N, C-alpha and C positions, 0 to 999 in steps of 0.2 A: 621464276620461281612459283612453283606452286602453294600459296602461305600457308592449306592445312589442307588434310588426309582426313575424308574422316569414312572410321570402316564401321562396316555394317554387313563383313560375310559373304556379299554379294556383287562389288563393284570394282573393286581391288583392278590396277592394272598396273601393266611393268611400266608405264611410265610414274604413277604414284609413291614406286617401288623408288624409282630412281631419284623424283622428290625429298621422297624422305633421307633414304638411303647419301644423296652427296648434296643434297642442298636446303640442306638441316627443313626442311616440310614440317611444322609442325602435325599433332597426329590426334584424333577425339574417337567414340565407340557414340555409334550413333545410338538412338532411344532407340529404338525397334532394334536392335543388337542388343541392348542393355537386358530387354524386356528377355527373349530368347534364351541367353546366360543364364536369365534366376532363373527361370523355368526348369533350364536343363540342369542345374543344381538342386532347384527341390526333386528331379525326379532319383539325384541320385538320391540324397536326402535318403527318400522314401524305398528305397532297396536297401542303405544299412539297413532301415526299421524290418524289413521283411524278410532280411535273417538269410536271405538263398545266398547261395554261392556264385560269384560274377567275377569274372577273372578283371586280375589289374585292379579291382575296388576291395574284394575280401580273399582274392589270393597272390599267390606269387609271380612273378612275372617269366618269359621264357619258359627253358624247362622246368621251373618251380610252378608251372598252373595247379600241377592237385596239390599246393601250399596252402592250407587253410587258416587264413591270419586274424587272431582274435581283436573284436575291437578294438577292445583298446592301443592292439597295437599297428591299428589300419595309420598315424598319423607319421609312426615313425617307421612306415612300410616307406611312404614313400617321401621321405625328408632321405632313406636310405640308400629308395630308387635314385635322387641325386647324384648323391654322394659315390655308389659301389658304379654308378654308368660316365662319368665325367673320367674319361678313362683316353682321350684323345691326346695325342703329341706333333710334333713338326710346330713348321713355323705356325704365327696368330695370325686368322685372321686381319681383315683390314681394316678402317673403321668401318668403311661402306660394306663392307661382306657382313659384320656384325649385325648395322644397323637393318637392312636389306632381312635379314634371318627374322629379329624382332617383329619388324613389321607386319612383314606376311605371316609368323608366329599371332598374333595379335587377332591378325584380321579371321583365320580358319578357327580360334578361339571364340570370336560373333559371330560366329554360326550357328550358335546353341548343342551343338550335339556335343561336346568334348564336360561339360555336368563339374566344369573350374566354377568356382564363387567370382564373383565382378569385381572383387577388391583387389582379387593376383591379377585381372587384364589389367585393373585401373594404375598398378606399380604397372608392368611390363610398357604400358602406355607411358607412365608419368617418366620413368626412366628414358628411353628417349626423348621425350620430348627438354629433362636435365642434361643430357648428356651425361651421363650413366648409361658408358659401353663395357661389356664384358669382358675380358679374354679369354678370351676363344680357342684354341690350336686346332688345326684343321683337316688333323689327319685322326679315324678313327671309326668314320660312318663307312656304313655299309650302304647305305638308300635300299634297307629294311631291317627290322622294325624303324624307319624313315633315317631320321640323323639324332640319332639316339647320344651319340659322345660330346658330338660338341653342343645343342640344345641340352646338354645336359649343364656342359661349362657354363652357356649364359643360365639356365635357371639361374642354379648357385648363387649369383649373386641377388635373386628377390628374398632366398631365404636369410640373407647374410652371411656368407658363406664366398669361396670361389677368392674371383679377383677383380675387377672393372678399372678402367679410365676415366677419369670426370677430370678434360679442362687441361689431359697432357701429365697428370698423376695418374701413377697407379700406387690404387689400394688395396686393404681389403676389401670382403664385400660390404660388408658394415658397415667400414668407415669410408667408404663411396655415399654408398644412400645416406650415409649420416653427412656429408658433405652437402645435398644438397635437398636437406631437408624431409627426407621423404624413411619411411620407417622399412623393415622385413617383416615380410610376413609368414604364420605358423601355416605348410603344407594341411589340406584336411585331404581324407580319402577321396582317390581320385585324380588328386591335383597336378601330383607328381608326375606321372603319364600322359596328362594330360597337356602339359608341358613338353615333353623333349619325347612323345611319339606323334612324326609326319615327316615332311620332307622340306621344311623350309629352309635348311639352308640350300639344296640343291636351287630349291626355285627362288629364292631371294637371289642368290647369283646368275643364274637363268635369265633373269628379271632385267639384271646390272647384263648381260650379254649380249642380249636382244637390242640393249640401247646402244652399246659399242658396235654391234654387228651389221647392224641397220645403217651404220654412219659408215663403215669400213667398207661397203655394196660402192654407195655411194660416192664417196673417195675412190676409189676402184676406178667409177666408169670417171670422172674426172681425171684420172691418171692416164687409162687409158686413151680420150678424146686426144691430152698432150701427147700421150706419145704418136697418134695414131696421124696429128700434123706436124709434129720436129722429122718427123721418120714420111713425109708425104705416102704415107698410108690411105688410103682409101678408104672415104665414110659412105657407099653403097652397101654394104652390106651391114650399115644400117640401115637399110631404107623399109619402111613400112612393109613394100608390098611383101619382103621377107618374111615379116612376122605375122603378116597377115595370112598368110598363109601353113603356118606352121603355129599358134597362138598362146603358147607360154605366158604364161603374163608376167613373170620373171620376165626374160627377150627381151618379151612388148619392152619393157620399163625401163632396162639398160640403151635398148636400140633409141629409143624417146631422147633419152639422158644424150646420150653421144650426140644424136641431131640437132639437141639444143646449146650445147657447149662448142660444135661447131660450128656453128649458126656465121652466116655472114665472113666467112673464111678468106682470106687473100687465099692461103697458104693452098688452103683442099682445091680454090678454082685453078692452082697457078700449074699445075700437075691433072689438071682434067681429063686430057685428051693423051696423056704420057702412053709408054711402049709397054710399060708392064699390064699383066694381064688380069694376074690374083696377084695379093698379098700373103705372105706365109699363116698361118691356123691363127697364132699368137694376134695378130692383127684381126686376122679377117673373123673371125669366133669370137668376138670379143663378147657381143649380145649373148651369145646360145652360154658359156661360159659364166660370167658375170652374170645369168638370168637366173641360169641354175643355182648359184650360189644363193640368190634372193628365195630363190621357191626354196631351200632349205630355210632360209633364214622366216618366211614363212610357216613353214612346218615346226620350228620349234617355239615361232608365237603362238600359235592356235593351243597347243599345250601349253603353253606358263599361262594361256590367259586364263585357262580353265581352273588349273592348278591354287594361282594363284587364291579363286574362289572354291576353294571344296576341302573337306573336314576327309582329315586325311590321318588322323589316332582309331585309335582301336585300344578296347572296344568304344564301339560311336551308342550315345542314349537316346531314344526316341523316344513317341510317348505313345503307350500301348498297343493306342487303336493306330496307327501307323506300321506296328511292325505284325500287329496280328500276336498271334500263341505260339510261334516260332523265337519265341526269345526269352532266357534267361531277364530276370527284373523284378516290378514289382506293375498291382495292380495300376497301376500309372506310365510309369515307365518300362520300355523294355531296351535291352540293350545288345546288341548285334556283336559279334566277333568277326570281323571281315581283313580285308587285307590294303583297304584304302593307303595305305604311311608305304606301301613299295615305290618305288618309283622307275620302273623299264618305261612307264611312257615317255619320263624325261632324260633319261641315261640315252636310250636309244636314238633321242633326239640330239640330244646334244653334243653323242659320238658321228651324227648325220653331219650335221655341225661344223666339227670340228675336219669332217673327210671335207667339205663345203670347204671353207678354209682355206682348206692347205690348197685347194685347187684355185685357188682365187689368188694365193699367193704364188701357186706355179705360172700362173700368164702373166703376172708380174713380173719376174723372174725374166722370164723368157721373151719381154718386151721390151724390159731393161739391156738384153744383150745386142736387142736390135738394133737399140742407138750405141752401143761402147764396141760391138767386135769389127774391128777391119776389115774382116773377111765377110760381115753384114752389111754395113753400114751403108745408107746411101753416101755422095762421095761429096755431098757438103759438110760433111762433117768429118770429122777428125776422127783420128783411134783414140777411143776411151774420154774421146771428149777436150780431151789439151791440146793447146799449137802446142809446137816442140814438142809432140809425144817422140819418147824414149828417153830424152834428157829427162823424161816430167812421165809422169807413170797416168793425171788426172784423174777418174774416177773408178781405175779398173778394178780396186778391191772394194769398193763399195758393191763388185756386182760378187765377192767372194764371201762378203757377210750378207745379201741378201741368198745364197745359196743354202751358206751353212744354216740359217736359221728356216730356210725351208727342206732341208736336212731335219732339222730339229723337229719340225710339222710333221713327217712323214714319218718318224721315229715314235710318235707316243702311240700309245697301245689304245686298243678298245675295250676300256671299263665293262660298258656292257656286257660285252659278250663273256665275260668273267663269274665264277660263282664260288665261293664259299662257304660249306655250311659252318652256321655257328649255334649254339646255345641248346650243346646236346642232340643237334640235328632238328631241334624242333624249326631250325629259321633253316633250312635247308637249300632255301633258292632265294639270294638276295640281289643288288641292284648295284651298287655300286655306280649309283647317280651322281656322290659329290665327285668320286674322281670323274666321270666321266665332267662334271663342270667345271674342274679346277683345269684341264685339261684343252677344255671347247676356249675358257679365257687366258693361257698360254696359246693358244694358236690365232687368235686375235691380232691379241701384243704382236705376235710375230709377223702376220700379215701386215700389220699397217707399222713396223719397221722396214719389210718388205716394198710396199707400198711407197711410201717417205724414201727410198733409193729410188723407187723410179718418180718421181719427183725432185727429186735434186738433177736425175739424169735429165728428166727433161725441158726443165729449166736451164741446162746448163748445155742441150741441143736446139732450145729455140731459137739459141744468140747468135747459134750459126744459122740459121736461115737469113734470107737474104731482105736485107731491112727494111724495102721498101715494101714489102708484105704483113697482113697485120693477121695475129690469130684470129681464130675463131673467140666474139663475144666469152664466151664462158671459160676457153682457151687459155687467154689472156689475163681473164682474172683471176685465176692458178698459177700465171705463170708470176704476177703480182702478187702473190700470197707469200709463192715460194722465194718470192726474193727479201720480202718482207723478213727471213725469216733466217735465210739464205745465201749471202753474196756469191756474186760470178767466180764462177774458180779461176783463178788468172795465170794464178802458180802454184803448184803445188804445197799442197797445207795436210794437217793434222784432218782429215772425214769425216772423223765420228762425231766431229760438233753438226752436221751438215743435215749425219744422218739423222741423232738423235730428235734435232729441232725439226726437219720435215717430217720421223714418225709420230712429233708431237704434232704436229701440225693436224694432219691425218685424221689422230682420235681428238680433237676439238672441232666440239659441234661449231664453232664460231668459224672454221675454212668451209664449211655447209653450205652454214646459213652466206657466207659472205661473195663463194661464187654464184649460189643462189640468188643472189641480189640483183646480181646483174646481168640477168637472163630475162625475157616477157615472159618466158614459162615458168612454171613451178619446177623445180630437180625432185627426181623420185626416192 
């Protein structure tokens, strides 16, 4: 576990987000970032003194942009912004999702372009470290202007409103802060907008998803390698000569994994000169399909790593000399309105990843069928992987579950392709990035369960392979890991526990670590 994550607005990684959100790492703000925050706030104060109309600082929001706000009402404007925008509904975000949103928001504020006071950022960080987790309904973000509604629910707690959980107790915002010795802040000009205008729900969830998806594709290689062995399929499709002449990075990585996992396999050697010329695509094209999924995950990682360290609110406050005359503000501050809050760069890649994870699940389900299907399976395997088939159904219905979950993945829409204009048509094109993130996480969970089904069947099929033949070093370790949580199916029993246990194994970092430790080379 990472003991401490330092926020400087420049170097936050997906692994850091996971450390804070899932593992409880503490958070501090770098001294360099503190200086930038203070300078940015000074620029906002200079704008107030200038009397110039600046969006979100001295004007209303959205379609109310032309409404000039008197200086005596500027604090109320920011407070009202949080209250009015806290309009989300639906299931509440999990603790890890809330913590991911909080740490990513704190980091973008640390860049020093938001005009927020240091004390407000400090309170957000202190809430993280003290375990004050705002209650945030999940539905309501359009991904432009950022994740407004969920971030507003998060931010209400900073002013002593809304609700938060503290050590399992659900409390009003002021009581939650008081329970850990913190006090609410009174927001000043620009600060409410700085807290809620950005992509931090989307990018926080995407950072967690990255960790899960990277683990899934490695688990898929493990499951696929085991299935390759127990179905007496060939490892030749993973030969380096094949990938060398089509050198996609993901394909090469999955092919290397299969070679490592099946190394020293007696099973593979036992049928090297068999009569079968080629395997079905679900076996033969494993490197190509798994590799394409890897490439999709890498494409999302590229955007997430940039977004985690980006200023995503509007307007942004710059030194006057950095922007010249094409900005409102003051002699020392240039305030620019733009669209960095628009989540398209994440939404499109998240939808792409949903597609990719669906294909990862699809090829896994096809491999499962080749172990279960009496019309396709090898002679050493009994129908549906059970003795006395007919009297017993074995793992027959496990495939039904995989098929149902796969159908659900295929039914997911593509939110980034949708658009509903809002705010009097001022915000006339939105990204729907939060919905894309939620669906991608659902696809990941479904894929994990489907891979769990494959592992259950792979381990069961291995029990019907000649006892004199040893599995490859990685496949053997995978078999042992599955058998540690799923006993051999010797008679019909409710198998939902098998599927759930194997799916949890796929989602656990310990599974990948265990198999990797058994290899002579690193598992990718």
